PDB file as gemmi writes it, atoms N, CA and C in Angstrom:
CRYST1    1.000    1.000    1.000  90.00  90.00  90.00 P 1                      
ATOM      1  N   MET A   1      -2.780 -17.232  -5.072  1.00  0.00           N  
ATOM      2  CA  MET A   1      -2.743 -16.190  -4.054  1.00  0.00           C  
ATOM      3  C   MET A   1      -2.666 -14.834  -4.756  1.00  0.00           C  
ATOM      4  N   ASP A   2      -3.552 -13.930  -4.359  1.00  0.00           N  
ATOM      5  CA  ASP A   2      -3.535 -12.592  -4.945  1.00  0.00           C  
ATOM      6  C   ASP A   2      -2.305 -11.824  -4.490  1.00  0.00           C  
ATOM      7  N   ASN A   3      -1.772 -10.997  -5.387  1.00  0.00           N  
ATOM      8  CA  ASN A   3      -0.647 -10.127  -5.048  1.00  0.00           C  
ATOM      9  C   ASN A   3      -1.104  -8.688  -4.862  1.00  0.00           C  
ATOM     10  N   VAL A   4      -2.295  -8.361  -5.419  1.00  0.00           N  
ATOM     11  CA  VAL A   4      -2.845  -7.008  -5.321  1.00  0.00           C  
ATOM     12  C   VAL A   4      -4.322  -7.119  -4.962  1.00  0.00           C  
ATOM     13  N   VAL A   5      -4.747  -6.340  -3.966  1.00  0.00           N  
ATOM     14  CA  VAL A   5      -6.136  -6.370  -3.553  1.00  0.00           C  
ATOM     15  C   VAL A   5      -6.572  -4.956  -3.153  1.00  0.00           C  
ATOM     16  N   ALA A   6      -7.770  -4.567  -3.578  1.00  0.00           N  
ATOM     17  CA  ALA A   6      -8.342  -3.295  -3.141  1.00  0.00           C  
ATOM     18  C   ALA A   6      -9.048  -3.540  -1.812  1.00  0.00           C  
ATOM     19  N   VAL A   7      -8.740  -2.727  -0.815  1.00  0.00           N  
ATOM     20  CA  VAL A   7      -9.359  -2.907   0.500  1.00  0.00           C  
ATOM     21  C   VAL A   7     -10.079  -1.639   0.923  1.00  0.00           C  
ATOM     22  N   GLY A   8     -11.025  -1.824   1.832  1.00  0.00           N  
ATOM     23  CA  GLY A   8     -11.791  -0.717   2.379  1.00  0.00           C  
ATOM     24  C   GLY A   8     -11.922  -0.877   3.878  1.00  0.00           C  
ATOM     25  N   GLU A   9     -12.766  -0.053   4.458  1.00  0.00           N  
ATOM     26  CA  GLU A   9     -12.918  -0.060   5.906  1.00  0.00           C  
ATOM     27  C   GLU A   9     -13.414  -1.411   6.429  1.00  0.00           C  
ATOM     28  N   GLN A  10     -14.232  -2.121   5.633  1.00  0.00           N  
ATOM     29  CA  GLN A  10     -14.808  -3.387   6.095  1.00  0.00           C  
ATOM     30  C   GLN A  10     -13.765  -4.504   6.194  1.00  0.00           C  
ATOM     31  N   ASP A  11     -12.820  -4.558   5.246  1.00  0.00           N  
ATOM     32  CA  ASP A  11     -11.895  -5.698   5.220  1.00  0.00           C  
ATOM     33  C   ASP A  11     -10.443  -5.328   5.516  1.00  0.00           C  
ATOM     34  N   PHE A  12     -10.183  -4.071   5.904  1.00  0.00           N  
ATOM     35  CA  PHE A  12      -8.805  -3.632   6.152  1.00  0.00           C  
ATOM     36  C   PHE A  12      -8.155  -4.429   7.278  1.00  0.00           C  
ATOM     37  N   GLN A  13      -8.853  -4.568   8.393  1.00  0.00           N  
ATOM     38  CA  GLN A  13      -8.282  -5.281   9.555  1.00  0.00           C  
ATOM     39  C   GLN A  13      -7.874  -6.703   9.157  1.00  0.00           C  
ATOM     40  N   ASP A  14      -8.768  -7.395   8.466  1.00  0.00           N  
ATOM     41  CA  ASP A  14      -8.509  -8.787   8.091  1.00  0.00           C  
ATOM     42  C   ASP A  14      -7.418  -8.900   7.023  1.00  0.00           C  
ATOM     43  N   GLN A  15      -7.574  -8.146   5.935  1.00  0.00           N  
ATOM     44  CA  GLN A  15      -6.647  -8.264   4.794  1.00  0.00           C  
ATOM     45  C   GLN A  15      -5.264  -7.703   5.106  1.00  0.00           C  
ATOM     46  N   VAL A  16      -5.232  -6.530   5.776  1.00  0.00           N  
ATOM     47  CA  VAL A  16      -3.961  -5.826   5.965  1.00  0.00           C  
ATOM     48  C   VAL A  16      -3.325  -6.161   7.306  1.00  0.00           C  
ATOM     49  N   VAL A  17      -4.010  -5.845   8.397  1.00  0.00           N  
ATOM     50  CA  VAL A  17      -3.395  -6.028   9.714  1.00  0.00           C  
ATOM     51  C   VAL A  17      -3.140  -7.511   9.990  1.00  0.00           C  
ATOM     52  N   GLU A  18      -4.192  -8.329   9.851  1.00  0.00           N  
ATOM     53  CA  GLU A  18      -4.003  -9.768  10.092  1.00  0.00           C  
ATOM     54  C   GLU A  18      -3.159 -10.406   8.990  1.00  0.00           C  
ATOM     55  N   GLY A  19      -3.371  -9.950   7.755  1.00  0.00           N  
ATOM     56  CA  GLY A  19      -2.586 -10.484   6.631  1.00  0.00           C  
ATOM     57  C   GLY A  19      -1.102 -10.259   6.794  1.00  0.00           C  
ATOM     58  N   SER A  20      -0.730  -9.156   7.475  1.00  0.00           N  
ATOM     59  CA  SER A  20       0.696  -8.839   7.641  1.00  0.00           C  
ATOM     60  C   SER A  20       1.386  -9.778   8.617  1.00  0.00           C  
ATOM     61  N   ARG A  21       0.619 -10.622   9.275  1.00  0.00           N  
ATOM     62  CA  ARG A  21       1.224 -11.645  10.150  1.00  0.00           C  
ATOM     63  C   ARG A  21       1.688 -12.851   9.322  1.00  0.00           C  
ATOM     64  N   GLN A  22       1.168 -12.986   8.090  1.00  0.00           N  
ATOM     65  CA  GLN A  22       1.546 -14.079   7.198  1.00  0.00           C  
ATOM     66  C   GLN A  22       2.678 -13.674   6.248  1.00  0.00           C  
ATOM     67  N   ARG A  23       2.564 -12.455   5.705  1.00  0.00           N  
ATOM     68  CA  ARG A  23       3.577 -11.904   4.797  1.00  0.00           C  
ATOM     69  C   ARG A  23       3.469 -10.390   4.854  1.00  0.00           C  
ATOM     70  N   PRO A  24       4.535  -9.670   4.480  1.00  0.00           N  
ATOM     71  CA  PRO A  24       4.463  -8.209   4.512  1.00  0.00           C  
ATOM     72  C   PRO A  24       3.320  -7.700   3.630  1.00  0.00           C  
ATOM     73  N   VAL A  25       2.683  -6.616   4.076  1.00  0.00           N  
ATOM     74  CA  VAL A  25       1.628  -5.964   3.306  1.00  0.00           C  
ATOM     75  C   VAL A  25       2.048  -4.517   3.067  1.00  0.00           C  
ATOM     76  N   VAL A  26       2.015  -4.105   1.811  1.00  0.00           N  
ATOM     77  CA  VAL A  26       2.294  -2.725   1.430  1.00  0.00           C  
ATOM     78  C   VAL A  26       0.962  -2.078   1.087  1.00  0.00           C  
ATOM     79  N   VAL A  27       0.645  -0.975   1.779  1.00  0.00           N  
ATOM     80  CA  VAL A  27      -0.632  -0.289   1.575  1.00  0.00           C  
ATOM     81  C   VAL A  27      -0.383   0.988   0.772  1.00  0.00           C  
ATOM     82  N   ASP A  28      -1.082   1.098  -0.346  1.00  0.00           N  
ATOM     83  CA  ASP A  28      -1.002   2.270  -1.215  1.00  0.00           C  
ATOM     84  C   ASP A  28      -2.275   3.098  -1.017  1.00  0.00           C  
ATOM     85  N   PHE A  29      -2.145   4.244  -0.326  1.00  0.00           N  
ATOM     86  CA  PHE A  29      -3.266   5.173  -0.153  1.00  0.00           C  
ATOM     87  C   PHE A  29      -3.253   6.113  -1.361  1.00  0.00           C  
ATOM     88  N   TRP A  30      -4.359   6.154  -2.115  1.00  0.00           N  
ATOM     89  CA  TRP A  30      -4.399   6.887  -3.380  1.00  0.00           C  
ATOM     90  C   TRP A  30      -5.785   7.469  -3.615  1.00  0.00           C  
ATOM     91  N   ALA A  31      -5.908   8.254  -4.679  1.00  0.00           N  
ATOM     92  CA  ALA A  31      -7.208   8.766  -5.133  1.00  0.00           C  
ATOM     93  C   ALA A  31      -7.145   8.937  -6.647  1.00  0.00           C  
ATOM     94  N   GLY A  32      -8.278   8.780  -7.291  1.00  0.00           N  
ATOM     95  CA  GLY A  32      -8.347   8.844  -8.742  1.00  0.00           C  
ATOM     96  C   GLY A  32      -7.988  10.199  -9.335  1.00  0.00           C  
ATOM     97  N   TRP A  33      -8.141  11.279  -8.582  1.00  0.00           N  
ATOM     98  CA  TRP A  33      -7.844  12.624  -9.071  1.00  0.00           C  
ATOM     99  C   TRP A  33      -6.376  13.005  -8.877  1.00  0.00           C  
ATOM    100  N   CYS A  34      -5.619  12.146  -8.199  1.00  0.00           N  
ATOM    101  CA  CYS A  34      -4.234  12.440  -7.818  1.00  0.00           C  
ATOM    102  C   CYS A  34      -3.278  11.986  -8.924  1.00  0.00           C  
ATOM    103  N   GLN A  35      -2.721  12.946  -9.680  1.00  0.00           N  
ATOM    104  CA  GLN A  35      -1.814  12.600 -10.793  1.00  0.00           C  
ATOM    105  C   GLN A  35      -0.626  11.751 -10.342  1.00  0.00           C  
ATOM    106  N   PRO A  36       0.092  12.117  -9.243  1.00  0.00           N  
ATOM    107  CA  PRO A  36       1.217  11.270  -8.819  1.00  0.00           C  
ATOM    108  C   PRO A  36       0.783   9.840  -8.482  1.00  0.00           C  
ATOM    109  N   CYS A  37      -0.458   9.700  -7.959  1.00  0.00           N  
ATOM    110  CA  CYS A  37      -0.969   8.355  -7.642  1.00  0.00           C  
ATOM    111  C   CYS A  37      -1.085   7.516  -8.910  1.00  0.00           C  
ATOM    112  N   LEU A  38      -1.477   8.172 -10.006  1.00  0.00           N  
ATOM    113  CA  LEU A  38      -1.667   7.456 -11.270  1.00  0.00           C  
ATOM    114  C   LEU A  38      -0.334   7.031 -11.884  1.00  0.00           C  
ATOM    115  N   ILE A  39       0.761   7.577 -11.371  1.00  0.00           N  
ATOM    116  CA  ILE A  39       2.100   7.147 -11.782  1.00  0.00           C  
ATOM    117  C   ILE A  39       2.588   6.029 -10.862  1.00  0.00           C  
ATOM    118  N   LEU A  40       2.436   6.250  -9.549  1.00  0.00           N  
ATOM    119  CA  LEU A  40       2.982   5.309  -8.564  1.00  0.00           C  
ATOM    120  C   LEU A  40       2.222   3.983  -8.514  1.00  0.00           C  
ATOM    121  N   SER A  41       0.893   4.044  -8.483  1.00  0.00           N  
ATOM    122  CA  SER A  41       0.102   2.813  -8.300  1.00  0.00           C  
ATOM    123  C   SER A  41       0.413   1.742  -9.343  1.00  0.00           C  
ATOM    124  N   PRO A  42       0.473   2.064 -10.645  1.00  0.00           N  
ATOM    125  CA  PRO A  42       0.805   1.018 -11.627  1.00  0.00           C  
ATOM    126  C   PRO A  42       2.208   0.436 -11.426  1.00  0.00           C  
ATOM    127  N   MET A  43       3.162   1.270 -10.982  1.00  0.00           N  
ATOM    128  CA  MET A  43       4.506   0.750 -10.710  1.00  0.00           C  
ATOM    129  C   MET A  43       4.468  -0.250  -9.560  1.00  0.00           C  
ATOM    130  N   LEU A  44       3.739   0.092  -8.483  1.00  0.00           N  
ATOM    131  CA  LEU A  44       3.628  -0.823  -7.345  1.00  0.00           C  
ATOM    132  C   LEU A  44       2.932  -2.117  -7.747  1.00  0.00           C  
ATOM    133  N   GLU A  45       1.882  -2.010  -8.579  1.00  0.00           N  
ATOM    134  CA  GLU A  45       1.158  -3.211  -9.014  1.00  0.00           C  
ATOM    135  C   GLU A  45       2.071  -4.121  -9.840  1.00  0.00           C  
ATOM    136  N   ARG A  46       2.865  -3.518 -10.723  1.00  0.00           N  
ATOM    137  CA  ARG A  46       3.784  -4.309 -11.543  1.00  0.00           C  
ATOM    138  C   ARG A  46       4.824  -5.004 -10.656  1.00  0.00           C  
ATOM    139  N   LEU A  47       5.362  -4.284  -9.665  1.00  0.00           N  
ATOM    140  CA  LEU A  47       6.345  -4.877  -8.762  1.00  0.00           C  
ATOM    141  C   LEU A  47       5.721  -5.975  -7.909  1.00  0.00           C  
ATOM    142  N   ALA A  48       4.467  -5.798  -7.502  1.00  0.00           N  
ATOM    143  CA  ALA A  48       3.789  -6.839  -6.716  1.00  0.00           C  
ATOM    144  C   ALA A  48       3.715  -8.135  -7.514  1.00  0.00           C  
ATOM    145  N   GLU A  49       3.432  -8.031  -8.812  1.00  0.00           N  
ATOM    146  CA  GLU A  49       3.394  -9.224  -9.668  1.00  0.00           C  
ATOM    147  C   GLU A  49       4.799  -9.798  -9.839  1.00  0.00           C  
ATOM    148  N   GLU A  50       5.767  -8.922 -10.064  1.00  0.00           N  
ATOM    149  CA  GLU A  50       7.149  -9.362 -10.262  1.00  0.00           C  
ATOM    150  C   GLU A  50       7.706 -10.069  -9.020  1.00  0.00           C  
ATOM    151  N   TYR A  51       7.351  -9.577  -7.833  1.00  0.00           N  
ATOM    152  CA  TYR A  51       7.850 -10.157  -6.580  1.00  0.00           C  
ATOM    153  C   TYR A  51       7.110 -11.450  -6.212  1.00  0.00           C  
ATOM    154  N   GLU A  52       6.114 -11.805  -7.005  1.00  0.00           N  
ATOM    155  CA  GLU A  52       5.435 -13.104  -6.928  1.00  0.00           C  
ATOM    156  C   GLU A  52       5.003 -13.510  -5.522  1.00  0.00           C  
ATOM    157  N   GLY A  53       4.283 -12.625  -4.842  1.00  0.00           N  
ATOM    158  CA  GLY A  53       3.702 -13.007  -3.560  1.00  0.00           C  
ATOM    159  C   GLY A  53       4.580 -12.798  -2.351  1.00  0.00           C  
ATOM    160  N   ARG A  54       5.784 -12.228  -2.531  1.00  0.00           N  
ATOM    161  CA  ARG A  54       6.619 -11.968  -1.353  1.00  0.00           C  
ATOM    162  C   ARG A  54       6.022 -10.868  -0.485  1.00  0.00           C  
ATOM    163  N   PHE A  55       5.083 -10.091  -1.067  1.00  0.00           N  
ATOM    164  CA  PHE A  55       4.305  -9.135  -0.294  1.00  0.00           C  
ATOM    165  C   PHE A  55       2.938  -8.987  -0.958  1.00  0.00           C  
ATOM    166  N   LEU A  56       1.970  -8.526  -0.178  1.00  0.00           N  
ATOM    167  CA  LEU A  56       0.642  -8.212  -0.695  1.00  0.00           C  
ATOM    168  C   LEU A  56       0.558  -6.703  -0.856  1.00  0.00           C  
ATOM    169  N   LEU A  57       0.107  -6.248  -2.007  1.00  0.00           N  
ATOM    170  CA  LEU A  57      -0.163  -4.824  -2.211  1.00  0.00           C  
ATOM    171  C   LEU A  57      -1.649  -4.600  -1.975  1.00  0.00           C  
ATOM    172  N   ALA A  58      -1.967  -3.791  -0.970  1.00  0.00           N  
ATOM    173  CA  ALA A  58      -3.357  -3.443  -0.662  1.00  0.00           C  
ATOM    174  C   ALA A  58      -3.560  -1.984  -1.036  1.00  0.00           C  
ATOM    175  N   THR A  59      -4.533  -1.707  -1.911  1.00  0.00           N  
ATOM    176  CA  THR A  59      -4.786  -0.336  -2.332  1.00  0.00           C  
ATOM    177  C   THR A  59      -6.004   0.214  -1.595  1.00  0.00           C  
ATOM    178  N   VAL A  60      -5.892   1.456  -1.128  1.00  0.00           N  
ATOM    179  CA  VAL A  60      -6.974   2.108  -0.395  1.00  0.00           C  
ATOM    180  C   VAL A  60      -7.293   3.436  -1.073  1.00  0.00           C  
ATOM    181  N   ASP A  61      -8.505   3.561  -1.593  1.00  0.00           N  
ATOM    182  CA  ASP A  61      -8.989   4.811  -2.171  1.00  0.00           C  
ATOM    183  C   ASP A  61      -9.387   5.722  -1.005  1.00  0.00           C  
ATOM    184  N   VAL A  62      -8.624   6.805  -0.792  1.00  0.00           N  
ATOM    185  CA  VAL A  62      -8.875   7.658   0.374  1.00  0.00           C  
ATOM    186  C   VAL A  62     -10.221   8.379   0.299  1.00  0.00           C  
ATOM    187  N   ASP A  63     -10.718   8.626  -0.906  1.00  0.00           N  
ATOM    188  CA  ASP A  63     -12.024   9.282  -1.030  1.00  0.00           C  
ATOM    189  C   ASP A  63     -13.150   8.358  -0.581  1.00  0.00           C  
ATOM    190  N   ALA A  64     -13.007   7.079  -0.863  1.00  0.00           N  
ATOM    191  CA  ALA A  64     -14.035   6.101  -0.496  1.00  0.00           C  
ATOM    192  C   ALA A  64     -13.869   5.618   0.951  1.00  0.00           C  
ATOM    193  N   ASN A  65     -12.690   5.835   1.537  1.00  0.00           N  
ATOM    194  CA  ASN A  65     -12.386   5.324   2.879  1.00  0.00           C  
ATOM    195  C   ASN A  65     -11.735   6.409   3.741  1.00  0.00           C  
ATOM    196  N   PRO A  66     -12.453   7.512   3.979  1.00  0.00           N  
ATOM    197  CA  PRO A  66     -11.840   8.628   4.710  1.00  0.00           C  
ATOM    198  C   PRO A  66     -11.427   8.282   6.141  1.00  0.00           C  
ATOM    199  N   SER A  67     -12.146   7.368   6.789  1.00  0.00           N  
ATOM    200  CA  SER A  67     -11.768   7.057   8.172  1.00  0.00           C  
ATOM    201  C   SER A  67     -10.446   6.292   8.222  1.00  0.00           C  
ATOM    202  N   LEU A  68     -10.164   5.469   7.211  1.00  0.00           N  
ATOM    203  CA  LEU A  68      -8.850   4.803   7.160  1.00  0.00           C  
ATOM    204  C   LEU A  68      -7.748   5.833   6.954  1.00  0.00           C  
ATOM    205  N   ALA A  69      -7.992   6.791   6.083  1.00  0.00           N  
ATOM    206  CA  ALA A  69      -7.002   7.847   5.851  1.00  0.00           C  
ATOM    207  C   ALA A  69      -6.746   8.619   7.144  1.00  0.00           C  
ATOM    208  N   ARG A  70      -7.799   8.919   7.902  1.00  0.00           N  
ATOM    209  CA  ARG A  70      -7.636   9.620   9.181  1.00  0.00           C  
ATOM    210  C   ARG A  70      -6.876   8.767  10.180  1.00  0.00           C  
ATOM    211  N   THR A  71      -7.275   7.504  10.286  1.00  0.00           N  
ATOM    212  CA  THR A  71      -6.630   6.594  11.235  1.00  0.00           C  
ATOM    213  C   THR A  71      -5.126   6.535  11.018  1.00  0.00           C  
ATOM    214  N   PHE A  72      -4.712   6.550   9.753  1.00  0.00           N  
ATOM    215  CA  PHE A  72      -3.288   6.434   9.430  1.00  0.00           C  
ATOM    216  C   PHE A  72      -2.617   7.793   9.243  1.00  0.00           C  
ATOM    217  N   GLY A  73      -3.337   8.880   9.551  1.00  0.00           N  
ATOM    218  CA  GLY A  73      -2.743  10.204   9.490  1.00  0.00           C  
ATOM    219  C   GLY A  73      -2.294  10.617   8.103  1.00  0.00           C  
ATOM    220  N   ILE A  74      -3.038  10.185   7.095  1.00  0.00           N  
ATOM    221  CA  ILE A  74      -2.670  10.515   5.720  1.00  0.00           C  
ATOM    222  C   ILE A  74      -2.932  11.998   5.483  1.00  0.00           C  
ATOM    223  N   GLN A  75      -1.860  12.739   5.166  1.00  0.00           N  
ATOM    224  CA  GLN A  75      -2.006  14.168   4.889  1.00  0.00           C  
ATOM    225  C   GLN A  75      -1.682  14.487   3.445  1.00  0.00           C  
ATOM    226  N   GLY A  76      -0.916  13.624   2.795  1.00  0.00           N  
ATOM    227  CA  GLY A  76      -0.595  13.792   1.388  1.00  0.00           C  
ATOM    228  C   GLY A  76      -0.621  12.432   0.719  1.00  0.00           C  
ATOM    229  N   ILE A  77      -1.000  12.403  -0.550  1.00  0.00           N  
ATOM    230  CA  ILE A  77      -1.005  11.142  -1.292  1.00  0.00           C  
ATOM    231  C   ILE A  77      -0.222  11.340  -2.586  1.00  0.00           C  
ATOM    232  N   PRO A  78       0.311  10.274  -3.141  1.00  0.00           N  
ATOM    233  CA  PRO A  78       0.248   8.904  -2.638  1.00  0.00           C  
ATOM    234  C   PRO A  78       1.048   8.737  -1.346  1.00  0.00           C  
ATOM    235  N   ALA A  79       0.515   7.929  -0.459  1.00  0.00           N  
ATOM    236  CA  ALA A  79       1.195   7.565   0.783  1.00  0.00           C  
ATOM    237  C   ALA A  79       1.268   6.045   0.821  1.00  0.00           C  
ATOM    238  N   VAL A  80       2.434   5.523   1.126  1.00  0.00           N  
ATOM    239  CA  VAL A  80       2.644   4.079   1.129  1.00  0.00           C  
ATOM    240  C   VAL A  80       3.184   3.667   2.489  1.00  0.00           C  
ATOM    241  N   LYS A  81       2.587   2.634   3.058  1.00  0.00           N  
ATOM    242  CA  LYS A  81       3.010   2.123   4.364  1.00  0.00           C  
ATOM    243  C   LYS A  81       3.183   0.618   4.263  1.00  0.00           C  
ATOM    244  N   ALA A  82       4.276   0.124   4.834  1.00  0.00           N  
ATOM    245  CA  ALA A  82       4.532  -1.316   4.856  1.00  0.00           C  
ATOM    246  C   ALA A  82       4.268  -1.835   6.260  1.00  0.00           C  
ATOM    247  N   LEU A  83       3.495  -2.917   6.352  1.00  0.00           N  
ATOM    248  CA  LEU A  83       3.186  -3.523   7.647  1.00  0.00           C  
ATOM    249  C   LEU A  83       3.736  -4.938   7.714  1.00  0.00           C  
ATOM    250  N   ARG A  84       4.237  -5.280   8.881  1.00  0.00           N  
ATOM    251  CA  ARG A  84       4.662  -6.640   9.177  1.00  0.00           C  
ATOM    252  C   ARG A  84       4.225  -6.923  10.612  1.00  0.00           C  
ATOM    253  N   ASP A  85       3.628  -8.071  10.836  1.00  0.00           N  
ATOM    254  CA  ASP A  85       3.145  -8.455  12.162  1.00  0.00           C  
ATOM    255  C   ASP A  85       2.239  -7.391  12.779  1.00  0.00           C  
ATOM    256  N   GLY A  86       1.380  -6.775  11.931  1.00  0.00           N  
ATOM    257  CA  GLY A  86       0.397  -5.822  12.417  1.00  0.00           C  
ATOM    258  C   GLY A  86       0.929  -4.426  12.698  1.00  0.00           C  
ATOM    259  N   GLN A  87       2.217  -4.192  12.454  1.00  0.00           N  
ATOM    260  CA  GLN A  87       2.831  -2.902  12.754  1.00  0.00           C  
ATOM    261  C   GLN A  87       3.394  -2.253  11.494  1.00  0.00           C  
ATOM    262  N   ILE A  88       3.357  -0.908  11.443  1.00  0.00           N  
ATOM    263  CA  ILE A  88       3.994  -0.191  10.335  1.00  0.00           C  
ATOM    264  C   ILE A  88       5.503  -0.262  10.546  1.00  0.00           C  
ATOM    265  N   VAL A  89       6.210  -0.763   9.535  1.00  0.00           N  
ATOM    266  CA  VAL A  89       7.659  -0.908   9.644  1.00  0.00           C  
ATOM    267  C   VAL A  89       8.411   0.063   8.731  1.00  0.00           C  
ATOM    268  N   SER A  90       7.718   0.640   7.755  1.00  0.00           N  
ATOM    269  CA  SER A  90       8.355   1.582   6.839  1.00  0.00           C  
ATOM    270  C   SER A  90       7.253   2.338   6.104  1.00  0.00           C  
ATOM    271  N   GLU A  91       7.583   3.553   5.624  1.00  0.00           N  
ATOM    272  CA  GLU A  91       6.577   4.332   4.905  1.00  0.00           C  
ATOM    273  C   GLU A  91       7.241   5.441   4.111  1.00  0.00           C  
ATOM    274  N   PHE A  92       6.525   5.946   3.119  1.00  0.00           N  
ATOM    275  CA  PHE A  92       6.956   7.129   2.372  1.00  0.00           C  
ATOM    276  C   PHE A  92       5.736   7.809   1.769  1.00  0.00           C  
ATOM    277  N   VAL A  93       5.929   9.071   1.381  1.00  0.00           N  
ATOM    278  CA  VAL A  93       4.874   9.850   0.723  1.00  0.00           C  
ATOM    279  C   VAL A  93       5.439  10.369  -0.588  1.00  0.00           C  
ATOM    280  N   GLY A  94       4.627  10.313  -1.650  1.00  0.00           N  
ATOM    281  CA  GLY A  94       5.037  10.846  -2.940  1.00  0.00           C  
ATOM    282  C   GLY A  94       5.536   9.768  -3.883  1.00  0.00           C  
ATOM    283  N   VAL A  95       5.701  10.163  -5.135  1.00  0.00           N  
ATOM    284  CA  VAL A  95       6.191   9.234  -6.154  1.00  0.00           C  
ATOM    285  C   VAL A  95       7.671   8.984  -5.928  1.00  0.00           C  
ATOM    286  N   GLN A  96       8.078   7.735  -6.102  1.00  0.00           N  
ATOM    287  CA  GLN A  96       9.476   7.343  -5.970  1.00  0.00           C  
ATOM    288  C   GLN A  96       9.942   6.749  -7.295  1.00  0.00           C  
ATOM    289  N   LEU A  97      11.235   6.828  -7.532  1.00  0.00           N  
ATOM    290  CA  LEU A  97      11.797   6.131  -8.690  1.00  0.00           C  
ATOM    291  C   LEU A  97      11.709   4.630  -8.444  1.00  0.00           C  
ATOM    292  N   GLU A  98      11.667   3.859  -9.513  1.00  0.00           N  
ATOM    293  CA  GLU A  98      11.545   2.404  -9.359  1.00  0.00           C  
ATOM    294  C   GLU A  98      12.683   1.839  -8.508  1.00  0.00           C  
ATOM    295  N   GLU A  99      13.875   2.357  -8.677  1.00  0.00           N  
ATOM    296  CA  GLU A  99      15.023   1.886  -7.889  1.00  0.00           C  
ATOM    297  C   GLU A  99      14.773   2.075  -6.385  1.00  0.00           C  
ATOM    298  N   ALA A 100      14.216   3.226  -6.021  1.00  0.00           N  
ATOM    299  CA  ALA A 100      13.891   3.492  -4.607  1.00  0.00           C  
ATOM    300  C   ALA A 100      12.765   2.575  -4.135  1.00  0.00           C  
ATOM    301  N   LEU A 101      11.784   2.308  -4.994  1.00  0.00           N  
ATOM    302  CA  LEU A 101      10.701   1.382  -4.637  1.00  0.00           C  
ATOM    303  C   LEU A 101      11.253  -0.007  -4.369  1.00  0.00           C  
ATOM    304  N   ARG A 102      12.181  -0.457  -5.205  1.00  0.00           N  
ATOM    305  CA  ARG A 102      12.771  -1.789  -5.006  1.00  0.00           C  
ATOM    306  C   ARG A 102      13.523  -1.851  -3.667  1.00  0.00           C  
ATOM    307  N   ARG A 103      14.260  -0.799  -3.339  1.00  0.00           N  
ATOM    308  CA  ARG A 103      14.981  -0.761  -2.049  1.00  0.00           C  
ATOM    309  C   ARG A 103      13.980  -0.824  -0.907  1.00  0.00           C  
ATOM    310  N   PHE A 104      12.884  -0.054  -1.012  1.00  0.00           N  
ATOM    311  CA  PHE A 104      11.829  -0.044   0.002  1.00  0.00           C  
ATOM    312  C   PHE A 104      11.254  -1.454   0.162  1.00  0.00           C  
ATOM    313  N   LEU A 105      10.960  -2.117  -0.934  1.00  0.00           N  
ATOM    314  CA  LEU A 105      10.364  -3.463  -0.891  1.00  0.00           C  
ATOM    315  C   LEU A 105      11.349  -4.498  -0.383  1.00  0.00           C  
ATOM    316  N   ASP A 106      12.604  -4.360  -0.728  1.00  0.00           N  
ATOM    317  CA  ASP A 106      13.605  -5.341  -0.322  1.00  0.00           C  
ATOM    318  C   ASP A 106      13.903  -5.280   1.166  1.00  0.00           C  
ATOM    319  N   GLU A 107      13.637  -4.132   1.791  1.00  0.00           N  
ATOM    320  CA  GLU A 107      13.799  -4.031   3.252  1.00  0.00           C  
ATOM    321  C   GLU A 107      12.801  -4.948   3.917  1.00  0.00           C  
TER     322      GLU A 107                                                      
END                                                                             
């Protein structure tokens, strides 16, 4: 079972919304030009592997998927949203310390 998957407009509904009915899905909205994203994304990927499938990390490149960014009201990146049962249950914007990321994931 994958712990990290890149998603786009075509597979977001299936991978993220429907996937969140099986296990929590954490969505990382990022862009390649965003310096804070280049710090946060690798930390989230490492934690996704460490948590061994307790959640799926879905990454969304906002430049390649602008309608997803609009749909979710993304105004600043990195933006992270956690979904369970098709609903957003928690979210934050900006780089977080690893300790804060663990608290976010453990919720």
